[in-house]
N, C-alpha and C positions, 0 to 999 in steps of 0.2 A: 272879385266884386262884379256883379252883373250890372251892366249899363242899362239905362232906360231905352236906348236905341235897340239893344239886343232884345230886351223884354218885349218891346212893341213889335219887332219883326217876328219873333217867335209866336206871339199870340195871333198876329194876323195870318201867318202861314198855317198854323194849326186850325184856325177857323175856316180858311179857304181850301186847303189841300191836305189837311190832316198830318202834315209833317213840315219840318223846317230844317234848312240846311245852314251849316255854319262851318267856318274854317278855324282850326287851332292846331298847334304843333303836338299837343298832348292833351288827352281828355283825362284830367286828374280826378281822383275820388272826391276832393274838396269841391271842385267845380260841379260835379254831378250832384253832390249833396245840396249845394246851393240852388241849382236848377230845380231839383226835386222839391225842396222846401218851398220855393217861390211858386211853382206851378200848383202845388197842393193848396197854397193860400189863395190861388185863383180858382180852386175847385176842379182842378185837372189831375187825375190820378192814373188812369190807364194809358201810360206811355212808356217808351223805352228809348235807349240810346243805340245808335247804329254807326258803323264806320263804312266808308266806301271800300270796295274790294281792292281797287288798285291805288287810289289816291289816299294815302294814310293820314293826310291832314284834313280831310273832308268828313264831317260827321253829320248825323241826323238826330233830331228829336221827333219822334213820331208816335201817333196812336198805334195801338197793337193791331188794329184792323186796317191800318193805312197800307196802300199799295204804292211803294216807291219805285219809280221807273228805273232808277239807277241801281245796279246790283250792289248789295251791301252785306256787311256782317253785323250781327247783334253784338253790342258791348254789354256783357253781363253786368247786371246792376247790383247783385249781391256782393257786398264787401265783407267777406268772411275773414276772420283773423286766422293766424297760423294754425291753431288747433282745430278751428272749424273746417279748414281745408284738408288738413292731413290726417286727422283722426279717423274719419270715415274711410279714407283711402287705405290707411294702415290696417284697419279692421278687415276690409275686403281682401287685402293681400294676405293677412293672417288666415282667413278662411281658405284661400287657395292653397296656402302652405300646409295647413292641417289636412286638407283634402288629399294632397299628394302623400303626406306622411301616412295617412290612414290607408291609402291604396297600397303603399309599399310595405308597411309593417302590420297594419290591422287586418287587411283582407288576405295577406299572403299565407296566413296560417289556417285559413278556412279551406274547405274542400272546393274544388272547381265546380261551380254551378252558375249557370246563367251569366250574369254580368260580373261575377266576382272573378276578376282577372288581375294580371300583374300591371306594372306601369307601361308595358309595351302595347298600348292601345291608343287609338286616335283621340280619345277624351283627354289623355295626358299630354301626348306628344304634340297635338295640333290645337285642341280647344283651349287648354289652360294658357299656353302662350298667346293665343288669339285674344282671350279675355284680359290677360295682363296688359297687352297692347292697348285695348280699349280703355282700360282704367287709367293707364299712364297718360294717354292722350286726353282723357276727360279732365284729369288733374291739371294738365297744361292748358286746357281750354277754359278753366274757370274764370279767368279774367277777360279773355277774348278768344273766341274760336277763330281758326285760321286754316285755310287749305294750303298746307306746306309740305312738299316732298321731303325737305330737309328735317323738318320737325318730326315727321313720321319716322324718318331714318334714325334720328337721335333717340326717339322713344323705343325703337326696336333694339338699338344698341344697349340702352339702359336695361331694358327687359332681358336681353340676352345675358348681360352681366349678372343680373339678379338670379336668373335660372342657373348659371354656372356656379355661383356661390352656394345655392341650395343643393345642387346636384353633387358638388364635391364634399361639402362639409356636413350635410344632413343625410342625403341619400347614399353617399359613398360610391357614387358612380365612377367608372374608370374613364381614362382619357379616350379610349376607342369609341365608347358610346357617345361621349360629349362631342367629339369631332364629327361623327357620322350624323347625329341628330341635330347638331347646331344649325346648319343651314335651313332645315325644315322648321325649327323653332323660330329662327329669325324671320323667315317668310311669314309665318303665322302672326308673329308680333307686328310686323310691318302692316299686314292686312288689317289687324285689329285697330292699329293707330289710324289707318286710312278710313275705315268704316266709321269710327267715332268722330273723326274730323267732319265727315259729311253730315252725321247726325247732329252734332253741335252747331254747325253752321246753318243748317236749313230747317231743323224740325222742332227743337225745344229749348227752353231755358234751363238753367242748372237745377238739378234736383238730386239729393242724396239717394233717391230710389235707384239711380243707375248702378250703385254699388251692389245691389242685389244680384247683379249678373255673376258675382263671385260664387254663388251657390249652384249655378247651372252645371259646371263640369261634373260635380259629384252626382247630381240628379241624373245626368245623361249617362254617367258611368254605371249607375245602378240599374237604369231602365233599359238602355240599349243592349241588344244582343251582341255577342262576340262576332265581329265581321271578319276575323282572320280566316284565311283559307290557304291550303297548300297550292303552291305554284312551283313549276319545275322549269329550269333553264339550263343553259350551257354556255361556257366560255371557251374560246379557242385562240391560242397564240402560236406563232410559228417563228422559226429562226434558222438561218443558214449557217451550218457549221462546216468548216474546211477539214473534214476527216471522212473516212470511209464509213458506210452504214454499220459495218461490223465493230469499228472502234466506238462509234457513238452508242450502239446498243450495249456494249460492254460497260461503258461509262455510266449509263443510266441505271444499270443493275448493281454495279459495284461502286457505289458512291464513296463509302467510307467516311472518315471524319472530315468535317468542313471547317476550315479555319476562318477566323473572323475577317481577315483581310480578303478572303475569297468572296464574301457576300457583298454585292453592290449596295451602295447607299440608296435607300429608297424611302419615300415618304411613309409607306405603310409601317415601317419599323419605328419611325418617329411617332406615329400614332399609338404605338404600344404593342404591335404584333411581334411575337417572338421569332427570332431568326432560326433557320435550319442549321443543325450542327452534326447530323449523322444520318446515313441511309445505307441499307444493304439488303440485297435479295438473297434468300437462302432456301434450300430445299428442306422441307419437313415431311413428316408422314402424311399430313393432310394436303400437301402440295407446296407450291412456291409461295413464300410469304416475304413481304418487304417490311423491314423494321425501320421506322422513322422516328427521329428525335429532334425536338426543337429546344430552344432555350427555356429556362424556368421549369424544367422537369417535365415538359410535354413529351409524351411517348405514346405511339399507337402503331397498329399494324395494317398493312395493305395486303389483301388476299388476291393473288394473281388469278384472274379468270380466263385470260386468253394470252397466249404467247406464240409468236411466229417469228423467230429470229431470222434476219435482223430488222424486221419491218414493223412488228406490232408488239406492244406490251400493254395489257389492260388489267385493271384491278378495281376492287371495291374496298370499303374501309371497315375496320374493326376497332371500335372505341369501347373502352370500359370506364368505370367510375373513376379510375386513377389516371386516365389518359391526360386530363387537364387539371393539374393541382390547383387548388384555390389561389387566385391571384395571377395565374398564368395568362388568363384571358378574362375580359368582362363577362359576367354571367349571361348577358343578353346576346353575346356574339359567340357563345361556346359552340364549337363544331359538334354536330350530333345532338344538339339540344333542341329545345322546344321551337326555336325560331329559325334555325338554319342547320342544314346537314349537307355533307358531301356524299354523293351517291356512287359515282364511278368516274375513273380517270383513265385515259389511255395516251400512250405515245405512239405516234405513227411516223415512220421513217421512210423517206423517199430518196432514192439514189439519183443525184444529178449527174455526177461523173465519178470516177474512181476515188477521188479525194474530196468530194463535196456531197453533203447530205442536207436535205430539208427535214428538220425536226418539228413536228406538230404536236402540241400538248392540248388535249381537250378535257374539260372538267364538267361533269354533270352535277347539279345541285338542287336542293329543295329549300324554299323559303316560305315561312308561315307567319305573316304579320297582317295587321289591318291596313298597312300601306305598302303592299308589295311593290307597287310601281316605283316607290322611292327606294326601298331596300334593294331592289335589283340593280339600281344605278351604282350603289356602293359595292355590291357583290361583284359585279362585272369589273369594276375598277380594281378591287383588292385581289381577286383571283387572277386577273390579267397581269397585274404587277408582280404577284408572287410567281406566276408562270415564267415571266421574263427573268426574274432573279434566278430561278432554278436552272433554266436553260442557259443563262449567261455563265453560271458556274461550270456547266459541262463544256461550253464553248471555250472558255478561257483555259480549261485544263487540257483540251485537245489541240488547240491551235498554238 
Protein backbone atom coordinates (compact mmCIF):
# COMPACT_ATOMS: atom_id res chain seq x y z
CA UNK A 1 0.00 0.00 0.00
CA UNK A 2 1.45 3.37 -1.03
CA UNK A 3 1.60 5.93 1.76
CA UNK A 4 0.64 9.55 1.28
CA UNK A 5 4.15 10.58 2.32
CA UNK A 6 5.64 8.40 -0.43
CA UNK A 7 3.22 9.75 -3.04
CA UNK A 8 3.92 13.37 -2.10
CA UNK A 9 7.70 12.87 -2.22
CA UNK A 10 7.58 11.13 -5.61
CA UNK A 11 5.40 13.82 -7.18
CA UNK A 12 7.62 16.61 -5.84
CA UNK A 13 10.80 14.90 -7.04
CA UNK A 14 9.39 14.20 -10.50
CA UNK A 15 8.32 17.81 -10.86
CA UNK A 16 11.66 19.24 -9.73
CA UNK A 17 14.31 16.78 -10.98
CA UNK A 18 12.40 14.25 -13.12
CA UNK A 19 13.29 11.32 -10.87
CA UNK A 20 12.69 10.16 -7.31
CA UNK A 21 14.85 7.97 -5.08
CA UNK A 22 13.50 5.47 -2.56
CA UNK A 23 14.81 2.56 -0.51
CA UNK A 24 13.33 -0.95 -0.35
CA UNK A 25 14.67 -4.47 0.13
CA UNK A 26 12.90 -5.79 -2.96
CA UNK A 27 11.04 -4.13 -5.81
CA UNK A 28 8.10 -6.48 -6.23
CA UNK A 29 5.80 -6.73 -9.22
CA UNK A 30 2.85 -5.79 -6.99
CA UNK A 31 4.56 -2.61 -5.81
CA UNK A 32 5.45 -1.61 -9.36
CA UNK A 33 1.87 -2.22 -10.50
CA UNK A 34 0.52 -0.04 -7.69
CA UNK A 35 2.95 2.77 -8.50
CA UNK A 36 2.19 2.55 -12.20
CA UNK A 37 -1.57 2.64 -11.65
CA UNK A 38 -1.28 5.58 -9.23
CA UNK A 39 0.98 7.66 -11.49
CA UNK A 40 -1.30 7.00 -14.46
CA UNK A 41 -4.16 8.39 -12.39
CA UNK A 42 -2.01 11.50 -11.96
CA UNK A 43 -1.51 11.73 -15.74
CA UNK A 44 2.09 10.47 -15.67
CA UNK A 45 2.90 7.70 -18.16
CA UNK A 46 6.43 7.93 -19.58
CA UNK A 47 8.51 6.71 -16.65
CA UNK A 48 10.39 3.60 -15.63
CA UNK A 49 12.02 1.91 -12.63
CA UNK A 50 15.77 1.78 -12.07
CA UNK A 51 18.09 0.25 -9.49
CA UNK A 52 21.43 1.60 -8.27
CA UNK A 53 24.37 -0.36 -9.68
CA UNK A 54 26.08 -1.06 -6.35
CA UNK A 55 23.39 -0.39 -3.73
CA UNK A 56 20.79 -3.08 -4.39
CA UNK A 57 18.22 -1.53 -2.01
CA UNK A 58 18.18 1.90 -3.71
CA UNK A 59 15.70 2.39 -6.54
CA UNK A 60 14.55 5.21 -8.81
CA UNK A 61 11.30 6.23 -10.44
CA UNK A 62 12.30 8.41 -13.36
CA UNK A 63 11.04 9.92 -16.57
CA UNK A 64 12.62 8.28 -19.60
CA UNK A 65 14.46 11.48 -20.51
CA UNK A 66 15.76 12.04 -16.97
CA UNK A 67 19.50 12.20 -16.37
CA UNK A 68 20.23 10.50 -13.07
CA UNK A 69 23.70 11.38 -11.74
CA UNK A 70 24.04 8.05 -9.92
CA UNK A 71 24.83 5.11 -12.17
CA UNK A 72 21.88 2.73 -12.29
CA UNK A 73 20.32 -0.26 -14.02
CA UNK A 74 16.90 -0.30 -15.61
CA UNK A 75 14.35 -2.56 -13.95
CA UNK A 76 12.42 -4.02 -16.81
CA UNK A 77 8.75 -3.28 -16.43
CA UNK A 78 7.24 -5.93 -18.68
CA UNK A 79 5.93 -8.69 -16.45
CA UNK A 80 5.66 -11.52 -18.92
CA UNK A 81 4.38 -14.91 -17.84
CA UNK A 82 6.36 -18.12 -18.25
CA UNK A 83 5.16 -18.77 -21.80
CA UNK A 84 5.69 -15.15 -22.81
CA UNK A 85 9.31 -15.34 -21.66
CA UNK A 86 10.36 -18.78 -22.84
CA UNK A 87 8.36 -19.36 -26.03
CA UNK A 88 10.25 -16.72 -28.11
CA UNK A 89 13.54 -18.00 -26.67
CA UNK A 90 12.65 -21.61 -27.51
CA UNK A 91 11.71 -20.59 -31.07
CA UNK A 92 15.03 -18.79 -31.52
CA UNK A 93 16.98 -21.79 -30.24
CA UNK A 94 14.99 -24.05 -32.57
CA UNK A 95 15.97 -21.84 -35.53
CA UNK A 96 19.64 -22.16 -34.55
CA UNK A 97 19.26 -25.94 -34.19
CA UNK A 98 17.60 -26.25 -37.59
CA UNK A 99 20.35 -24.08 -39.07
CA UNK A 100 23.02 -26.47 -37.80
CA UNK A 101 21.10 -29.55 -38.96
CA UNK A 102 20.64 -27.98 -42.40
CA UNK A 103 24.35 -27.25 -42.62
CA UNK A 104 25.23 -30.78 -41.59
CA UNK A 105 22.72 -32.83 -43.54
CA UNK A 106 21.07 -30.49 -46.04
CA UNK A 107 24.10 -28.82 -47.63
CA UNK A 108 26.50 -31.74 -47.26
CA UNK A 109 24.93 -33.50 -50.26
CA UNK A 110 25.28 -30.46 -52.49
CA UNK A 111 28.38 -29.81 -54.60
CA UNK A 112 30.98 -27.48 -53.19
CA UNK A 113 30.18 -23.96 -54.29
CA UNK A 114 30.62 -20.61 -52.63
CA UNK A 115 29.37 -20.71 -49.08
CA UNK A 116 27.99 -24.25 -49.24
CA UNK A 117 30.44 -25.81 -46.81
CA UNK A 118 30.55 -28.19 -43.90
CA UNK A 119 30.15 -27.46 -40.21
CA UNK A 120 33.87 -26.69 -39.90
CA UNK A 121 33.56 -22.95 -40.50
CA UNK A 122 33.47 -19.87 -38.33
CA UNK A 123 29.72 -19.35 -38.77
CA UNK A 124 29.07 -22.57 -36.89
CA UNK A 125 32.01 -22.86 -34.52
CA UNK A 126 32.11 -19.21 -33.40
CA UNK A 127 28.99 -17.29 -34.45
CA UNK A 128 26.31 -19.77 -33.38
CA UNK A 129 27.75 -20.14 -29.84
CA UNK A 130 28.14 -16.34 -29.72
CA UNK A 131 24.45 -15.80 -30.53
CA UNK A 132 23.39 -18.58 -28.16
CA UNK A 133 25.27 -16.74 -25.41
CA UNK A 134 23.51 -13.49 -26.34
CA UNK A 135 20.06 -15.12 -26.24
CA UNK A 136 20.71 -16.92 -22.94
CA UNK A 137 21.84 -13.67 -21.34
CA UNK A 138 18.87 -11.78 -22.76
CA UNK A 139 16.54 -14.35 -21.20
CA UNK A 140 18.32 -13.94 -17.86
CA UNK A 141 18.09 -10.13 -18.18
CA UNK A 142 14.32 -9.96 -18.77
CA UNK A 143 13.60 -9.14 -15.14
CA UNK A 144 16.71 -7.06 -14.47
CA UNK A 145 19.91 -6.51 -16.47
CA UNK A 146 23.14 -6.85 -14.57
CA UNK A 147 26.84 -6.68 -15.39
CA UNK A 148 28.04 -9.90 -13.78
CA UNK A 149 31.09 -11.98 -14.65
CA UNK A 150 29.61 -14.98 -12.85
CA UNK A 151 26.28 -14.76 -14.64
CA UNK A 152 28.08 -14.59 -17.97
CA UNK A 153 30.15 -17.63 -16.92
CA UNK A 154 27.01 -19.51 -15.93
CA UNK A 155 25.41 -18.65 -19.27
CA UNK A 156 28.49 -19.94 -21.08
CA UNK A 157 28.39 -23.19 -19.09
CA UNK A 158 24.68 -23.71 -19.85
CA UNK A 159 25.27 -22.94 -23.52
CA UNK A 160 28.21 -25.36 -23.65
CA UNK A 161 26.04 -28.13 -22.20
CA UNK A 162 23.35 -27.42 -24.81
CA UNK A 163 25.93 -27.59 -27.60
CA UNK A 164 27.34 -30.86 -26.23
CA UNK A 165 23.90 -32.48 -26.14
CA UNK A 166 23.13 -31.41 -29.72
CA UNK A 167 26.59 -32.41 -30.96
CA UNK A 168 26.43 -35.88 -29.43
CA UNK A 169 22.81 -36.88 -30.03
CA UNK A 170 21.92 -34.91 -33.18
CA UNK A 171 25.14 -34.29 -35.10
CA UNK A 172 26.86 -37.50 -33.93
CA UNK A 173 30.14 -35.73 -33.37
CA UNK A 174 32.99 -37.62 -31.71
CA UNK A 175 34.77 -36.91 -28.47
CA UNK A 176 37.90 -35.62 -30.21
CA UNK A 177 36.02 -32.81 -31.98
CA UNK A 178 34.09 -31.91 -28.85
CA UNK A 179 37.21 -31.64 -26.71
CA UNK A 180 39.09 -29.61 -29.31
CA UNK A 181 36.28 -27.20 -30.19
CA UNK A 182 34.82 -26.93 -26.67
CA UNK A 183 37.12 -24.15 -25.42
CA UNK A 184 36.52 -22.05 -28.55
CA UNK A 185 32.74 -22.48 -28.27
CA UNK A 186 32.86 -21.62 -24.55
CA UNK A 187 34.82 -18.43 -25.27
CA UNK A 188 32.29 -17.43 -27.95
CA UNK A 189 29.40 -18.14 -25.56
CA UNK A 190 31.00 -16.07 -22.82
CA UNK A 191 31.62 -13.20 -25.24
CA UNK A 192 28.00 -13.33 -26.38
CA UNK A 193 26.78 -13.19 -22.78
CA UNK A 194 29.03 -10.21 -22.05
CA UNK A 195 27.94 -8.26 -25.12
CA UNK A 196 24.26 -8.79 -24.33
CA UNK A 197 24.82 -7.68 -20.72
CA UNK A 198 26.18 -4.38 -21.98
CA UNK A 199 23.34 -3.96 -24.47
CA UNK A 200 20.61 -4.69 -21.92
CA UNK A 201 22.15 -2.50 -19.22
CA UNK A 202 22.76 0.59 -21.31
CA UNK A 203 20.82 0.71 -24.57
CA UNK A 204 17.28 -0.64 -24.73
CA UNK A 205 14.23 -2.05 -23.05
CA UNK A 206 13.09 -5.65 -23.63
CA UNK A 207 11.85 -6.54 -27.09
CA UNK A 208 11.23 -9.91 -28.71
CA UNK A 209 12.88 -8.47 -31.81
CA UNK A 210 16.20 -9.47 -30.26
CA UNK A 211 15.40 -13.11 -31.06
CA UNK A 212 15.70 -12.31 -34.76
CA UNK A 213 19.46 -12.62 -34.15
CA UNK A 214 18.94 -16.37 -34.47
CA UNK A 215 18.63 -16.09 -38.27
CA UNK A 216 21.98 -14.30 -38.70
CA UNK A 217 24.27 -17.39 -38.61
CA UNK A 218 22.39 -18.97 -41.53
CA UNK A 219 22.48 -15.74 -43.53
CA UNK A 220 26.18 -15.28 -42.90
CA UNK A 221 26.83 -18.92 -43.72
CA UNK A 222 25.18 -18.47 -47.11
CA UNK A 223 26.57 -15.03 -47.93
CA UNK A 224 30.15 -15.07 -46.66
CA UNK A 225 32.86 -16.74 -48.76
CA UNK A 226 34.95 -19.63 -47.54
CA UNK A 227 37.79 -18.08 -45.51
CA UNK A 228 39.69 -21.33 -45.00
CA UNK A 229 43.22 -21.44 -46.34
CA UNK A 230 46.16 -23.83 -46.34
CA UNK A 231 48.80 -23.19 -43.73
CA UNK A 232 51.88 -25.26 -43.08
CA UNK A 233 53.68 -25.85 -39.82
CA UNK A 234 56.14 -28.04 -38.03
CA UNK A 235 56.47 -29.65 -34.60
CA UNK A 236 59.67 -30.91 -33.06
CA UNK A 237 60.37 -32.91 -29.94
CA UNK A 238 63.63 -34.42 -28.68
CA UNK A 239 64.62 -37.01 -26.10
CA UNK A 240 67.88 -38.32 -24.64
CA UNK A 241 68.21 -42.10 -24.89
CA UNK A 242 71.00 -43.98 -23.13
CA UNK A 243 71.97 -46.18 -26.05
CA UNK A 244 74.28 -45.91 -29.04
CA UNK A 245 73.03 -44.24 -32.27
CA UNK A 246 73.22 -47.63 -34.01
CA UNK A 247 70.93 -49.21 -31.40
CA UNK A 248 68.46 -46.34 -31.57
CA UNK A 249 68.43 -46.35 -35.38
CA UNK A 250 67.68 -50.05 -35.44
CA UNK A 251 64.89 -49.60 -32.89
CA UNK A 252 63.06 -46.93 -34.87
CA UNK A 253 63.14 -49.10 -37.99
CA UNK A 254 62.25 -52.44 -36.43
CA UNK A 255 59.49 -51.50 -34.03
CA UNK A 256 57.43 -54.67 -34.24
CA UNK A 257 54.33 -55.25 -32.09
CA UNK A 258 53.67 -52.67 -29.39
CA UNK A 259 52.03 -54.04 -26.26
CA UNK A 260 49.43 -52.00 -24.38
CA UNK A 261 51.60 -51.66 -21.27
CA UNK A 262 54.38 -50.10 -23.39
CA UNK A 263 52.25 -47.11 -24.41
CA UNK A 264 52.41 -44.31 -21.80
CA UNK A 265 49.14 -42.96 -20.47
CA UNK A 266 48.43 -39.69 -22.20
CA UNK A 267 45.45 -37.33 -22.45
CA UNK A 268 45.34 -37.61 -26.24
CA UNK A 269 44.26 -41.25 -25.90
CA UNK A 270 41.53 -40.27 -23.43
CA UNK A 271 40.35 -37.79 -26.09
CA UNK A 272 39.85 -40.73 -28.44
CA UNK A 273 43.00 -40.96 -30.54
CA UNK A 274 43.99 -44.60 -31.28
CA UNK A 275 47.20 -45.97 -29.83
CA UNK A 276 50.07 -47.34 -31.98
CA UNK A 277 50.25 -51.15 -32.04
CA UNK A 278 52.79 -52.04 -34.77
CA UNK A 279 55.54 -50.58 -36.95
CA UNK A 280 58.14 -52.03 -39.30
CA UNK A 281 60.46 -50.83 -42.06
CA UNK A 282 60.87 -53.21 -45.00
CA UNK A 283 62.56 -53.21 -48.38
CA UNK A 284 60.27 -53.32 -51.42
CA UNK A 285 60.82 -52.93 -55.12
CA UNK A 286 59.91 -49.24 -54.96
CA UNK A 287 62.20 -48.66 -51.96
CA UNK A 288 62.02 -48.69 -48.19
CA UNK A 289 58.47 -48.55 -46.80
CA UNK A 290 57.37 -48.29 -43.17
CA UNK A 291 54.09 -50.06 -42.31
CA UNK A 292 52.26 -48.49 -39.36
CA UNK A 293 49.23 -49.84 -37.52
CA UNK A 294 47.11 -48.16 -34.83
CA UNK A 295 44.13 -49.35 -32.87
CA UNK A 296 40.65 -49.61 -34.49
CA UNK A 297 42.00 -50.92 -37.76
CA UNK A 298 44.03 -47.84 -38.72
CA UNK A 299 46.81 -48.78 -41.14
CA UNK A 300 48.93 -46.68 -43.50
CA UNK A 301 52.38 -46.61 -45.06
CA UNK A 302 55.32 -44.24 -44.79
CA UNK A 303 57.60 -44.05 -47.85
CA UNK A 304 61.22 -43.48 -46.88
CA UNK A 305 62.66 -40.52 -48.80
CA UNK A 306 66.05 -40.19 -47.15
CA UNK A 307 68.12 -42.52 -44.99
CA UNK A 308 71.64 -42.02 -43.65
CA UNK A 309 72.31 -44.65 -40.97
CA UNK A 310 72.54 -44.10 -38.12
CA UNK A 311 71.80 -40.38 -38.14
CA UNK A 312 68.78 -39.66 -40.37
CA UNK A 313 65.52 -41.32 -41.40
CA UNK A 314 62.96 -39.27 -43.33
CA UNK A 315 59.61 -40.24 -44.89
CA UNK A 316 56.31 -38.98 -46.26
CA UNK A 317 52.87 -40.58 -45.94
CA UNK A 318 50.74 -42.81 -48.13
CA UNK A 319 47.05 -42.93 -47.13
CA UNK A 320 44.27 -44.76 -48.93
CA UNK A 321 40.46 -44.83 -48.44
CA UNK A 322 40.84 -47.79 -46.07
CA UNK A 323 43.59 -46.27 -43.93
CA UNK A 324 41.08 -44.90 -41.40
CA UNK A 325 38.00 -47.12 -41.08
CA UNK A 326 34.79 -45.34 -40.17
CA UNK A 327 34.74 -44.58 -36.46
CA UNK A 328 38.49 -44.86 -36.00
CA UNK A 329 38.81 -41.04 -35.96
CA UNK A 330 36.36 -38.16 -36.08
CA UNK A 331 35.68 -37.12 -39.67
CA UNK A 332 36.91 -33.56 -39.03
CA UNK A 333 40.31 -34.71 -37.75
CA UNK A 334 41.01 -37.46 -40.27
CA UNK A 335 44.66 -37.49 -41.28
CA UNK A 336 45.03 -36.75 -44.98
CA UNK A 337 41.54 -35.26 -45.07
CA UNK A 338 40.12 -31.88 -46.00
CA UNK A 339 41.22 -30.11 -42.83
CA UNK A 340 44.50 -31.76 -41.82
CA UNK A 341 47.34 -33.73 -43.35
CA UNK A 342 50.75 -35.05 -42.38
CA UNK A 343 53.38 -34.15 -44.98
CA UNK A 344 56.81 -35.32 -43.88
CA UNK A 345 58.48 -36.69 -40.76
CA UNK A 346 62.08 -37.34 -39.93
CA UNK A 347 64.21 -38.75 -37.14
CA UNK A 348 67.56 -37.10 -36.55
CA UNK A 349 70.05 -38.80 -34.25
CA UNK A 350 72.99 -37.02 -32.64
CA UNK A 351 75.72 -38.93 -30.83
CA UNK A 352 76.48 -37.49 -27.38
CA UNK A 353 78.83 -40.30 -26.34
CA UNK A 354 79.24 -44.01 -27.05
CA UNK A 355 76.10 -44.91 -25.07
CA UNK A 356 74.04 -41.70 -25.26
CA UNK A 357 72.00 -40.42 -28.23
CA UNK A 358 69.80 -37.38 -28.74
CA UNK A 359 66.76 -38.38 -30.78
CA UNK A 360 64.88 -35.54 -32.53
CA UNK A 361 61.46 -36.14 -34.13
CA UNK A 362 60.25 -33.46 -36.57
CA UNK A 363 56.79 -33.52 -38.18
CA UNK A 364 55.60 -31.25 -41.01
CA UNK A 365 51.83 -30.78 -41.42
CA UNK A 366 49.14 -28.91 -43.33
CA UNK A 367 46.00 -27.38 -41.75
CA UNK A 368 43.04 -25.93 -43.68
CA UNK A 369 40.29 -24.32 -41.58
CA UNK A 370 38.78 -20.85 -41.15
CA UNK A 371 40.43 -20.64 -37.74
CA UNK A 372 43.91 -21.99 -38.33
CA UNK A 373 45.25 -19.88 -35.46
CA UNK A 374 43.21 -22.05 -33.07
CA UNK A 375 43.61 -25.35 -34.91
CA UNK A 376 47.40 -25.04 -34.84
CA UNK A 377 47.36 -24.84 -31.04
CA UNK A 378 45.75 -28.27 -30.87
CA UNK A 379 47.89 -29.70 -33.67
CA UNK A 380 51.10 -28.73 -31.89
CA UNK A 381 49.82 -30.20 -28.65
CA UNK A 382 48.61 -33.50 -30.15
CA UNK A 383 51.61 -34.10 -32.44
CA UNK A 384 53.98 -33.12 -29.65
CA UNK A 385 52.36 -35.55 -27.21
CA UNK A 386 52.27 -38.34 -29.80
CA UNK A 387 55.96 -37.75 -30.55
CA UNK A 388 56.76 -38.08 -26.86
CA UNK A 389 54.77 -41.33 -26.64
CA UNK A 390 56.60 -42.91 -29.58
CA UNK A 391 60.06 -41.84 -28.40
CA UNK A 392 59.29 -43.00 -24.87
CA UNK A 393 58.52 -46.48 -26.23
CA UNK A 394 61.97 -46.57 -27.89
CA UNK A 395 63.64 -45.22 -24.76
CA UNK A 396 62.05 -47.79 -22.45
CA UNK A 397 62.94 -50.63 -24.77
CA UNK A 398 66.60 -49.60 -25.05
CA UNK A 399 67.41 -48.59 -21.49
